[in-house]
VEXDREN-2710 file (C-alpha; in Angstrom, 1 decimal):
% VEXDREN-2710
k/r/px/py/pz
1/MET/0.0/0.0/0.0
2/SER/1.2/3.6/-0.6
3/VAL/2.1/6.3/1.9
4/ARG/1.7/9.7/0.2
5/LEU/2.8/13.1/1.6
6/LEU/0.7/16.1/1.1
7/ASP/2.2/19.6/1.6
8/CYS/-0.3/22.1/2.8
9/THR/2.0/25.1/3.3
10/LEU/0.2/27.4/0.8
11/ARG/-3.2/26.5/2.2
12/ASP/-2.9/25.9/5.9
13/GLY/0.3/28.0/6.2
14/GLY/-1.8/30.8/4.6
15/HIS/-3.6/31.2/7.9
16/VAL/-0.4/32.8/9.2
17/ASN/-0.1/35.6/6.6
18/LYS/-3.6/35.8/5.1
19/ALA/-2.2/33.7/2.2
20/ASP/-0.3/36.8/1.0
21/PHE/2.9/35.0/0.1
22/GLY/3.7/37.0/-3.0
23/ALA/3.6/35.6/-6.6
24/ASP/7.3/34.7/-6.8
25/THR/7.2/33.0/-3.4
26/ILE/4.2/30.9/-4.3
27/LYS/5.8/29.7/-7.6
28/GLY/9.1/29.1/-5.8
29/ILE/7.5/27.0/-3.1
30/VAL/5.6/24.9/-5.7
31/ASN/8.7/24.4/-7.9
32/SER/10.8/23.3/-4.9
33/LEU/8.2/21.0/-3.6
34/VAL/7.9/19.4/-7.0
35/LYS/11.7/18.9/-7.1
36/SER/11.5/17.3/-3.6
37/GLN/9.1/14.7/-5.1
38/VAL/6.4/15.4/-2.5
39/ASN/3.3/13.5/-3.8
40/ILE/0.6/16.1/-3.5
41/ILE/0.8/19.9/-3.2
42/GLU/-2.2/21.8/-1.9
43/LEU/-2.1/25.1/-3.8
44/GLY/-4.5/27.0/-1.5
45/PHE/-8.2/27.7/-1.0
46/LEU/-10.9/28.2/-3.5
47/LYS/-12.8/31.1/-2.0
48/ASN/-15.2/33.9/-2.8
49/THR/-12.7/36.6/-3.1
50/ARG/-11.1/39.1/-5.5
51/TYR/-8.1/37.3/-6.9
52/SER/-4.6/38.5/-6.5
53/LYS/-1.6/36.7/-8.0
54/ASP/0.2/37.4/-4.7
55/THR/-2.2/35.2/-2.6
56/ALA/-3.0/31.5/-2.5
57/LEU/-6.7/32.2/-2.5
58/PHE/-8.4/31.5/-5.8
59/ALA/-11.9/32.7/-6.9
60/GLU/-11.7/30.4/-9.9
61/ILE/-9.8/27.2/-10.4
62/GLU/-8.2/28.6/-13.6
63/TYR/-6.3/31.2/-11.5
64/ALA/-4.5/28.3/-9.7
65/TYR/-3.2/26.9/-13.0
66/GLY/-0.9/29.9/-13.2
67/VAL/1.3/28.8/-10.3
68/LEU/2.0/25.3/-11.8
69/PRO/5.5/24.7/-13.1
70/GLU/6.1/23.3/-16.6
71/GLU/7.8/20.2/-15.2
72/ILE/5.6/18.5/-12.6
73/ASN/7.1/15.0/-12.6
74/SER/4.8/12.7/-10.7
75/THR/3.5/15.4/-8.3
76/GLU/-0.2/15.9/-8.1
77/PHE/-2.1/19.0/-6.9
78/SER/-5.1/19.8/-4.8
79/LEU/-7.2/22.8/-3.6
80/MET/-9.5/23.0/-0.6
81/ILE/-13.0/24.4/-0.3
82/ARG/-15.5/25.0/2.5
83/PRO/-18.8/24.0/0.8
84/ASP/-20.8/26.1/3.3
85/VAL/-19.1/29.3/2.2
86/PHE/-18.0/28.6/-1.4
87/ASP/-20.4/27.5/-4.2
88/ALA/-18.6/24.9/-6.3
89/LYS/-21.1/24.8/-9.1
90/ASN/-19.1/27.3/-11.1
91/ILE/-15.9/25.3/-11.0
92/SER/-14.8/24.3/-14.5
93/PRO/-14.5/20.6/-15.3
94/TYR/-11.3/18.8/-14.6
95/CYS/-8.7/19.4/-17.3
96/GLY/-5.8/17.2/-16.0
97/LYS/-4.1/19.9/-13.9
98/ILE/-5.5/19.9/-10.4
99/LYS/-6.8/16.5/-9.6
100/TYR/-8.0/16.7/-6.0
101/ILE/-10.6/18.9/-4.3
102/ARG/-10.6/18.6/-0.5
103/LEU/-13.9/19.5/1.2
104/ALA/-13.6/20.7/4.8
105/PHE/-17.0/20.7/6.7
106/TYR/-18.7/20.4/10.0
107/TYR/-20.9/17.4/10.6
108/GLU/-24.1/19.4/10.3
109/ASP/-23.0/20.3/6.8
110/LEU/-22.4/16.7/5.7
111/PRO/-25.4/16.6/3.3
112/LEU/-24.1/19.8/1.6
113/ALA/-20.6/18.4/1.4
114/LEU/-21.9/15.2/-0.2
115/HIS/-24.0/17.2/-2.7
116/THR/-21.0/19.4/-3.5
117/GLY/-18.7/16.3/-3.8
118/ASP/-21.2/14.7/-6.2
119/SER/-21.1/17.8/-8.4
120/LEU/-17.3/17.9/-8.4
121/ARG/-17.0/14.2/-9.1
122/ASN/-19.3/14.6/-12.1
123/LYS/-16.9/17.2/-13.4
124/GLY/-14.0/14.8/-13.1
125/TYR/-12.4/15.7/-9.8
126/THR/-11.2/13.3/-7.1
127/CYS/-12.8/14.2/-3.8
128/ILE/-11.2/14.0/-0.3
129/PHE/-13.4/14.7/2.7
130/ASN/-11.9/16.5/5.7
131/PRO/-14.4/16.5/8.6
132/VAL/-13.5/19.4/10.9
133/ASN/-12.6/18.5/14.5
134/ILE/-13.0/14.7/14.3
135/MET/-12.0/14.6/18.0
136/GLY/-15.4/16.0/18.7
137/TYR/-17.2/13.0/17.2
138/ASP/-18.6/10.3/19.5
139/ALA/-18.7/6.7/18.3
140/GLN/-22.3/6.9/17.1
141/THR/-21.8/10.1/15.1
142/MET/-18.6/8.7/13.6
143/SER/-20.3/5.6/12.5
144/LYS/-23.0/7.7/10.8
145/LEU/-20.4/9.9/9.1
146/LEU/-18.4/7.0/7.8
147/THR/-21.5/5.1/6.6
148/GLU/-22.6/8.1/4.6
149/LEU/-19.1/8.5/3.2
150/ASN/-18.9/4.8/2.3
151/ASN/-22.0/5.3/0.2
152/PHE/-20.3/8.2/-1.6
153/LYS/-17.0/6.4/-2.0
154/PRO/-14.5/9.3/-2.0
155/TYR/-10.9/8.7/-2.7
156/ALA/-10.0/9.6/0.9
157/VAL/-11.3/10.7/4.3
158/THR/-8.9/12.7/6.5
159/ILE/-8.6/12.5/10.3
160/VAL/-8.4/16.2/11.0
161/ASP/-7.2/17.1/14.5
162/THR/-8.4/20.7/14.3
163/PHE/-7.7/21.7/17.8
164/GLY/-4.4/19.8/18.2
165/ALA/-5.9/17.8/21.1
166/MET/-5.1/14.3/19.8
167/MET/-3.0/11.8/21.8
168/PRO/-1.9/8.3/20.6
169/ASN/-4.8/6.6/22.4
170/ASP/-7.2/9.0/20.6
171/LEU/-5.7/8.2/17.3
172/ASN/-6.0/4.5/17.9
173/LYS/-9.6/4.7/18.9
174/ILE/-10.5/6.7/15.8
175/LEU/-8.6/4.3/13.6
176/ASN/-10.5/1.4/15.1
177/LEU/-13.7/3.1/14.1
178/PHE/-12.4/3.7/10.6
179/HIS/-11.4/0.1/10.3
180/GLU/-14.9/-0.9/11.4
181/TYR/-17.0/1.4/9.3
182/LEU/-14.9/2.7/6.4
183/ASN/-14.5/0.6/3.2
184/PRO/-10.9/-0.6/3.0
185/SER/-10.6/0.7/-0.6
186/ILE/-11.0/4.3/0.7
187/CYS/-7.7/6.0/1.6
188/ILE/-7.2/7.5/5.1
189/GLY/-5.5/10.8/5.6
190/LEU/-4.0/12.4/8.8
191/HIS/-3.8/16.1/9.4
192/PRO/-2.2/16.8/12.9
193/HIS/-1.5/20.0/14.6
194/GLU/1.3/20.9/17.0
195/ASN/-0.6/22.2/20.2
196/LEU/0.7/19.2/22.2
197/CYS/4.0/18.7/20.2
198/MET/2.5/15.4/19.1
199/SER/2.2/15.8/15.4
200/PHE/5.4/13.9/14.4
201/ALA/4.7/11.1/16.9
202/LEU/1.1/10.7/15.7
203/ALA/2.3/10.6/12.1
204/GLN/4.8/7.8/12.9
205/ILE/2.1/5.8/14.7
206/PHE/-0.3/6.3/11.9
207/ILE/2.2/5.3/9.2
208/GLU/3.4/2.2/11.1
209/LYS/-0.1/1.0/11.9
210/GLU/-1.8/1.7/8.5
211/HIS/0.8/1.5/5.7
212/SER/0.4/-2.3/5.3
213/MET/-3.4/-2.1/5.4
214/ARG/-4.5/0.6/3.0
215/ASP/-3.3/3.7/1.1
216/ILE/-2.7/6.6/3.4
217/ILE/-1.9/10.4/3.1
218/VAL/-0.1/12.5/5.7
219/ASP/-0.4/16.3/5.7
220/ALA/2.5/18.5/6.6
221/SER/4.0/21.9/5.8
222/LEU/7.3/23.6/5.5
223/MET/8.7/24.3/9.0
224/GLY/5.2/23.4/10.2
225/MET/3.9/26.7/8.9
226/GLY/0.2/27.1/9.9
227/ARG/-2.2/28.8/12.1
228/ALA/-0.7/28.9/15.6
229/PRO/0.7/26.6/16.8
230/GLY/1.2/25.1/13.4
231/ASN/1.5/21.8/11.7
232/LEU/3.8/18.8/11.3
233/PRO/7.0/20.0/9.7
234/ILE/7.3/18.2/6.3
235/GLU/11.1/18.2/6.5
236/LEU/10.9/15.9/9.5
237/LEU/8.4/13.6/7.8
238/ILE/10.5/13.4/4.6
239/ASN/13.6/12.5/6.5
240/TYR/11.7/9.8/8.4
241/MET/10.2/8.3/5.3
242/ASN/13.7/8.2/3.6
243/GLN/15.4/6.7/6.7
244/VAL/12.8/4.2/7.8
245/TYR/11.0/3.3/4.6
246/GLY/13.7/3.9/2.0
247/LYS/11.9/6.6/0.1
248/GLY/13.7/8.9/-2.2
249/TYR/12.3/12.4/-1.3
250/CYS/14.8/15.2/-1.9
251/LEU/15.5/16.8/1.4
252/SER/17.9/19.3/0.0
253/SER/15.1/20.9/-2.1
254/ILE/13.1/21.3/1.1
255/MET/16.1/22.9/2.9
256/ASN/16.5/25.3/-0.1
257/VAL/12.9/26.4/-0.1
258/ILE/12.9/26.9/3.7
259/GLU/16.0/29.0/3.4
260/GLU/14.8/31.1/0.5
261/TYR/11.1/31.6/1.3
262/ILE/10.0/30.3/4.7
263/LEU/12.6/31.8/7.0
264/PRO/12.0/35.3/5.7
265/ILE/8.2/34.8/6.5
266/ARG/9.1/33.5/9.9
267/LYS/10.9/36.8/10.7
268/LYS/7.5/38.6/10.2
269/TYR/5.1/36.0/11.6
270/SER/5.3/33.5/14.4
271/TRP/4.0/30.0/14.7
272/GLY/5.0/26.9/16.6
273/TYR/4.4/25.5/20.1
274/SER/2.8/27.8/22.5
275/PRO/1.8/27.0/26.1
276/ALA/-1.4/29.1/25.6
277/TYR/-2.5/26.8/22.7
278/PHE/-1.5/23.8/24.8
279/LEU/-4.1/24.9/27.4
280/SER/-6.9/25.1/24.9
281/ALA/-6.0/21.7/23.3
282/LYS/-5.9/20.1/26.7
283/GLN/-9.6/20.9/27.0
284/LYS/-10.3/20.1/23.3
285/ALA/-11.5/23.6/22.9
286/HIS/-11.5/25.8/19.8
287/ARG/-8.2/27.7/19.4
288/SER/-10.0/30.9/18.8
289/TYR/-10.6/31.1/22.5
290/VAL/-6.9/31.4/23.0
291/GLU/-6.5/33.9/20.2
292/HIS/-9.2/36.1/21.7
293/LEU/-7.7/35.9/25.2
294/LEU/-4.2/36.7/24.0
295/SER/-5.6/39.7/22.2
296/ARG/-7.1/40.8/25.6
297/GLY/-3.6/40.6/27.1
298/CYS/-4.5/37.6/29.4
299/SER/-1.9/35.8/31.3
300/LEU/-1.3/32.1/31.1
301/PRO/-3.0/31.4/34.5
302/GLU/-6.1/33.4/33.2
303/ILE/-6.1/31.5/29.9
304/GLU/-5.9/28.2/31.9
305/ALA/-8.7/29.2/34.1
306/VAL/-11.0/30.2/31.2
307/SER/-10.1/27.1/29.2
308/ASP/-10.8/24.9/32.2
309/ALA/-14.2/26.6/32.6
310/ILE/-15.4/26.1/29.0
311/THR/-18.3/23.6/29.1
312/VAL/-18.3/20.7/26.6
313/ASP/-21.1/22.2/24.5
314/LYS/-19.2/25.4/24.0
315/ARG/-15.8/23.9/23.0
316/ILE/-16.4/23.1/19.4
317/LYS/-17.4/26.6/18.1
318/PHE/-15.9/29.9/19.5
319/ASP/-18.2/32.2/21.4
320/LYS/-16.7/35.6/22.1
321/ASP/-19.3/36.8/24.5
322/TYR/-19.1/33.5/26.4
323/ALA/-15.3/33.8/26.6
324/ASP/-15.6/37.4/27.9
325/ALA/-18.2/36.4/30.5
326/LEU/-15.9/33.6/31.8
327/LEU/-12.9/35.9/31.9
328/HIS/-15.0/38.6/33.8
329/ASN/-16.1/36.0/36.4
330/ILE/-12.6/34.7/36.9
331/LYS/-11.2/38.2/37.4
332/GLU/-14.0/39.2/39.7
333/TYR/-13.6/36.0/41.8
334/ASN/-9.9/36.5/42.1
END
């Protein structure tokens, strides 16, 4: 079975800089990733926006064709959509350039995601479903999700650890449910985050457990670039695959692109492990709570107190007024 690496720097990393990489940087990143022989490159988001060649946000799929190099070797390309905020009906039919469309959705939007996926597949695209915050699914909901996806038969379903709260035992429980309910012909993906500094460990567990059972995809990004605290660094994953599984990814191309394009971005923007985001992940709460509390100048003890006070029903979606009320009560009590 195959293990495929998907680089999501331009898409997930775009949360860091509002996807404003600059035209030359976008093309340079894509060219270097192709040279590294990464299997899939996610070029960015399809969004309802005014297109700029300097961003990895595309109002129409044709705009994304402009960042593709002439020589693509065996590399394939993807884009992501949120079907609740982007109408895919106007996407042009597949022309052989961008094969995969990944659909990120909340469980309540599953019918819309399936309808959108059906439309995309009729146009020739290969669909990958990315259910948001899969850690928030109980066993019954997970079985319903996977049963519906079995009926659709997408190319892949991704385990998305949106809040970076996953531990090895969580991954094993989720994989057991996938084994029980998901057709073995459907690929499984993994998209970890770095809140608990577990992304690389989770990827190794996932690959070791699954690579002999079915095709899998692992998401990562250059230097782990992504919305704080970031993603699995693809350079670590490439070295691991080369050393342990004898793959032939070109690590020097990755080092070159990091040196030329990612380190300058890192001087302007920060990402990576943060104790504040650890506190939200510990409670499996939306990371926007931490972003909001940090913007209010809260200390780590205050962030911990608010995170611990968030009730289960409020953890999945951020509620600013609720966060402010909790903070007010904590400050008043202290």
